[in-house]
C-alpha positions, 0 to 999 in steps of 0.5 A: 442605156442611160445615154439612149434613155436621155436622148429619147427623153430629151426628144420627147420633151422637145416634142411636147414643147413644140406641140405646146407652142403650136397650141399656144399660137393659135390661142393668142391669135383668136384672143387678139381677134377677139380683142380687136372685135370687142374694141370695134364694137365698143367704138361703134357703140360710142359713135352711135351714142354720140350721134343719138346725143347730137340728134336729141340735142338738135331736136331740143334746140328746135323745140326751144326755138319753137317755144321762144317763137310762140312765147314772142307772139303771145307777148305781142300786147294788143294796142291801137293809136288813131290820129283825129281829123275833122270831116264835115260828113261826121257831125257827132265825132272826130274822124279817126284814121290809121296809116297816118303819122304815128298811128298803128294797131296790133294784137287784134285791135282794129278800127271799124266804122270809126269805132275801136273794137276789142278782140279779147276779154281783159284790162285795157287802158283807154285814152283820147285827146281833142285839141281845139282852137276857139275864138275868144273875141266878144260878140259885142263890137263895143265891148272890149273887155268881156270874153265869151266862155266856150265849154269844150267837151270830149266823150268816149262811149262803150257798147257791150253785150254785157249791158244786155241791150239789143245788138240792133239798138246798140246802146252806148254808155259813157266811160270817159267824159271831160269838159274844159272852159276856154277864154278865161284870160283877163282883158288886154289893152291890145284885144287883137293879140287875144283872138284865139284860145288854144286848149286840149281835152285829155282823158284816160283810165283802165277798164275791164272790157269783153271781146266784141266791145266797141268804143267811140268818141262824141263831140258837139258838132259846133266844136268839131269845126274848131278841132286842130288835126295837126300831127300829135294834137288829137288822137284816140287809143287803147292798149292792153295791160 
Protein backbone atom coordinates (compact mmCIF):
# COMPACT_ATOMS: atom_id res chain seq x y z
CA UNK A 1 0.00 0.00 0.00
CA UNK A 2 2.77 2.42 0.89
CA UNK A 3 4.47 1.72 -2.45
CA UNK A 4 1.32 2.40 -4.42
CA UNK A 5 0.61 5.60 -2.47
CA UNK A 6 4.16 6.84 -3.15
CA UNK A 7 3.81 6.22 -6.84
CA UNK A 8 0.50 8.00 -6.98
CA UNK A 9 1.88 10.93 -4.98
CA UNK A 10 4.94 11.20 -7.22
CA UNK A 11 2.76 11.12 -10.25
CA UNK A 12 0.54 13.84 -8.85
CA UNK A 13 3.51 16.01 -7.97
CA UNK A 14 5.02 15.46 -11.40
CA UNK A 15 1.73 16.35 -13.07
CA UNK A 16 1.39 19.54 -10.99
CA UNK A 17 4.96 20.55 -11.78
CA UNK A 18 4.34 20.11 -15.49
CA UNK A 19 1.19 22.17 -15.21
CA UNK A 20 3.10 24.98 -13.45
CA UNK A 21 5.81 24.75 -16.08
CA UNK A 22 3.26 25.07 -18.82
CA UNK A 23 1.66 28.00 -17.03
CA UNK A 24 4.99 29.80 -16.52
CA UNK A 25 6.11 29.61 -20.13
CA UNK A 26 3.15 31.51 -21.57
CA UNK A 27 3.56 34.16 -18.86
CA UNK A 28 7.29 34.54 -19.65
CA UNK A 29 6.61 35.01 -23.39
CA UNK A 30 3.96 37.62 -22.70
CA UNK A 31 6.30 39.53 -20.42
CA UNK A 32 9.03 39.46 -23.03
CA UNK A 33 6.64 40.72 -25.70
CA UNK A 34 5.43 43.53 -23.46
CA UNK A 35 9.03 44.49 -22.68
CA UNK A 36 9.96 44.57 -26.35
CA UNK A 37 6.87 46.63 -27.16
CA UNK A 38 7.70 49.09 -24.38
CA UNK A 39 11.25 49.45 -25.62
CA UNK A 40 9.98 50.11 -29.14
CA UNK A 41 7.64 52.80 -27.86
CA UNK A 42 10.46 54.40 -25.90
CA UNK A 43 12.73 54.37 -28.96
CA UNK A 44 10.00 55.89 -31.13
CA UNK A 45 9.32 58.59 -28.54
CA UNK A 46 13.04 59.41 -28.35
CA UNK A 47 13.25 59.65 -32.13
CA UNK A 48 10.26 61.99 -32.27
CA UNK A 49 11.76 64.15 -29.52
CA UNK A 50 15.05 64.42 -31.39
CA UNK A 51 13.28 65.35 -34.62
CA UNK A 52 11.20 67.98 -32.83
CA UNK A 53 14.27 69.51 -31.25
CA UNK A 54 16.03 69.54 -34.62
CA UNK A 55 13.03 71.20 -36.25
CA UNK A 56 12.83 73.78 -33.47
CA UNK A 57 16.54 74.43 -33.82
CA UNK A 58 16.21 74.96 -37.56
CA UNK A 59 13.34 77.38 -36.99
CA UNK A 60 15.36 79.29 -34.42
CA UNK A 61 18.32 79.43 -36.80
CA UNK A 62 16.13 80.82 -39.57
CA UNK A 63 14.63 83.37 -37.21
CA UNK A 64 18.11 84.35 -36.02
CA UNK A 65 19.32 84.76 -39.62
CA UNK A 66 16.28 86.93 -40.42
CA UNK A 67 16.88 89.14 -37.39
CA UNK A 68 20.55 89.46 -38.32
CA UNK A 69 19.65 90.48 -41.88
CA UNK A 70 17.12 93.05 -40.67
CA UNK A 71 19.66 94.40 -38.20
CA UNK A 72 22.22 94.79 -40.98
CA UNK A 73 19.68 96.64 -43.13
CA UNK A 74 18.71 98.94 -40.29
CA UNK A 75 22.37 99.66 -39.54
CA UNK A 76 23.01 101.07 -43.02
CA UNK A 77 23.71 104.73 -42.29
CA UNK A 78 22.36 107.34 -44.64
CA UNK A 79 25.21 109.02 -46.49
CA UNK A 80 25.84 110.97 -49.66
CA UNK A 81 29.02 112.39 -51.18
CA UNK A 82 28.92 114.50 -54.34
CA UNK A 83 31.63 115.77 -56.66
CA UNK A 84 31.44 119.35 -57.93
CA UNK A 85 31.88 120.73 -61.42
CA UNK A 86 31.54 124.11 -63.07
CA UNK A 87 28.47 124.47 -65.24
CA UNK A 88 28.02 127.83 -67.02
CA UNK A 89 24.27 127.28 -67.02
CA UNK A 90 24.29 127.58 -63.21
CA UNK A 91 25.31 131.05 -62.11
CA UNK A 92 24.84 130.69 -58.35
CA UNK A 93 26.07 127.22 -57.48
CA UNK A 94 28.42 124.39 -58.29
CA UNK A 95 26.97 121.57 -60.39
CA UNK A 96 26.84 118.53 -58.08
CA UNK A 97 27.11 115.07 -59.57
CA UNK A 98 26.66 111.43 -58.57
CA UNK A 99 28.22 108.39 -60.19
CA UNK A 100 31.61 110.01 -60.74
CA UNK A 101 34.93 109.54 -58.94
CA UNK A 102 34.26 108.87 -55.22
CA UNK A 103 30.66 110.07 -55.20
CA UNK A 104 28.06 107.76 -53.64
CA UNK A 105 24.72 107.75 -51.82
CA UNK A 106 22.81 105.30 -49.60
CA UNK A 107 20.20 105.09 -46.85
CA UNK A 108 17.66 107.38 -48.55
CA UNK A 109 19.78 110.48 -49.03
CA UNK A 110 19.51 111.63 -52.62
CA UNK A 111 20.37 114.43 -55.03
CA UNK A 112 17.35 116.21 -56.48
CA UNK A 113 17.49 119.38 -58.57
CA UNK A 114 21.08 119.98 -57.39
CA UNK A 115 19.94 119.76 -53.76
CA UNK A 116 20.38 117.06 -51.10
CA UNK A 117 17.07 115.77 -49.72
CA UNK A 118 16.96 114.48 -46.12
CA UNK A 119 15.06 111.15 -45.75
CA UNK A 120 14.41 111.02 -41.98
CA UNK A 121 14.54 113.16 -38.86
CA UNK A 122 17.85 112.99 -37.03
CA UNK A 123 21.34 114.35 -36.52
CA UNK A 124 23.43 114.78 -39.66
CA UNK A 125 26.93 116.00 -40.37
CA UNK A 126 26.88 118.42 -43.31
CA UNK A 127 30.12 119.32 -45.06
CA UNK A 128 31.36 120.95 -48.24
CA UNK A 129 34.55 122.17 -49.84
CA UNK A 130 35.19 124.43 -52.82
CA UNK A 131 38.66 124.82 -54.30
CA UNK A 132 39.77 127.76 -56.40
CA UNK A 133 42.61 128.90 -58.60
CA UNK A 134 42.54 132.71 -58.71
CA UNK A 135 44.65 135.21 -60.59
CA UNK A 136 46.83 137.31 -58.31
CA UNK A 137 48.40 139.57 -60.93
CA UNK A 138 47.78 143.23 -60.26
CA UNK A 139 45.38 144.96 -62.60
CA UNK A 140 47.87 147.81 -62.85
CA UNK A 141 50.57 146.82 -65.30
CA UNK A 142 52.96 149.43 -63.89
CA UNK A 143 52.54 148.20 -60.32
CA UNK A 144 54.60 145.05 -59.74
CA UNK A 145 54.37 145.07 -55.94
CA UNK A 146 50.70 145.40 -55.04
CA UNK A 147 48.48 142.32 -55.19
CA UNK A 148 44.70 142.48 -55.35
CA UNK A 149 42.88 140.65 -52.57
CA UNK A 150 40.26 138.18 -53.69
CA UNK A 151 37.53 137.06 -51.29
CA UNK A 152 36.46 133.45 -51.66
CA UNK A 153 33.14 132.45 -50.15
CA UNK A 154 31.08 129.29 -49.99
CA UNK A 155 27.62 128.82 -48.44
CA UNK A 156 25.28 125.94 -47.58
CA UNK A 157 21.61 126.79 -47.14
CA UNK A 158 18.68 124.79 -45.78
CA UNK A 159 15.01 124.80 -46.64
CA UNK A 160 12.69 123.19 -44.07
CA UNK A 161 8.99 123.03 -43.30
CA UNK A 162 9.96 123.76 -39.70
CA UNK A 163 10.64 127.35 -40.80
CA UNK A 164 6.92 127.80 -41.40
CA UNK A 165 7.36 129.25 -44.87
CA UNK A 166 5.35 128.53 -47.97
CA UNK A 167 6.56 125.54 -50.00
CA UNK A 168 6.23 127.54 -53.21
CA UNK A 169 8.47 130.34 -51.92
CA UNK A 170 11.09 127.92 -50.61
CA UNK A 171 12.67 130.26 -48.12
CA UNK A 172 16.24 129.10 -47.44
CA UNK A 173 18.35 129.90 -44.40
CA UNK A 174 22.14 129.80 -44.18
CA UNK A 175 23.54 127.02 -42.00
CA UNK A 176 27.18 127.08 -43.15
CA UNK A 177 29.19 129.99 -44.51
CA UNK A 178 32.91 130.52 -44.93
CA UNK A 179 35.03 133.30 -46.42
CA UNK A 180 38.74 133.33 -47.18
CA UNK A 181 40.98 135.98 -48.65
CA UNK A 182 43.44 134.99 -51.35
CA UNK A 183 46.52 136.72 -52.79
CA UNK A 184 48.07 137.74 -49.48
CA UNK A 185 51.61 136.81 -50.51
CA UNK A 186 54.51 139.21 -50.46
CA UNK A 187 55.87 140.72 -53.64
CA UNK A 188 58.58 138.75 -55.40
CA UNK A 189 61.38 139.71 -57.71
CA UNK A 190 59.77 137.35 -60.19
CA UNK A 191 56.10 138.33 -60.43
CA UNK A 192 55.43 135.74 -63.11
CA UNK A 193 55.89 133.01 -60.48
CA UNK A 194 52.97 134.38 -58.47
CA UNK A 195 50.31 134.51 -61.13
CA UNK A 196 47.90 132.14 -59.34
CA UNK A 197 46.75 131.52 -55.79
CA UNK A 198 45.32 128.12 -54.91
CA UNK A 199 42.92 128.02 -52.01
CA UNK A 200 40.17 125.78 -50.62
CA UNK A 201 37.20 126.77 -48.51
CA UNK A 202 36.02 123.93 -46.25
CA UNK A 203 33.20 123.88 -43.70
CA UNK A 204 31.24 121.28 -41.77
CA UNK A 205 29.02 120.94 -38.71
CA UNK A 206 26.31 118.78 -37.11
CA UNK A 207 22.64 119.71 -37.55
CA UNK A 208 19.30 118.36 -36.38
CA UNK A 209 17.45 117.98 -39.66
CA UNK A 210 13.92 116.90 -40.53
CA UNK A 211 12.49 114.60 -43.15
CA UNK A 212 12.03 116.51 -46.40
CA UNK A 213 14.62 119.19 -45.63
CA UNK A 214 16.63 120.33 -48.64
CA UNK A 215 20.25 121.50 -48.67
CA UNK A 216 21.90 123.48 -51.42
CA UNK A 217 25.11 125.46 -51.96
CA UNK A 218 25.56 129.02 -53.17
CA UNK A 219 28.56 130.85 -54.56
CA UNK A 220 29.25 134.14 -56.30
CA UNK A 221 29.05 133.85 -60.05
CA UNK A 222 32.44 135.49 -60.61
CA UNK A 223 34.09 132.80 -58.46
CA UNK A 224 32.54 129.83 -60.25
CA UNK A 225 34.81 130.31 -63.24
CA UNK A 226 37.84 129.94 -60.93
CA UNK A 227 36.52 126.69 -59.47
CA UNK A 228 38.82 123.67 -59.47
CA UNK A 229 36.82 120.60 -60.44
CA UNK A 230 39.55 117.99 -60.34
CA UNK A 231 38.86 114.83 -58.36
CA UNK A 232 38.69 115.37 -54.61
CA UNK A 233 38.96 119.18 -54.68
CA UNK A 234 35.33 120.30 -54.68
CA UNK A 235 32.66 118.22 -52.92
CA UNK A 236 29.42 118.32 -50.93
CA UNK A 237 28.11 115.64 -48.58
CA UNK A 238 25.92 114.60 -45.67
CA UNK A 239 25.90 111.56 -43.41
CA UNK A 240 23.68 110.49 -40.53
CA UNK A 241 25.07 110.16 -37.02
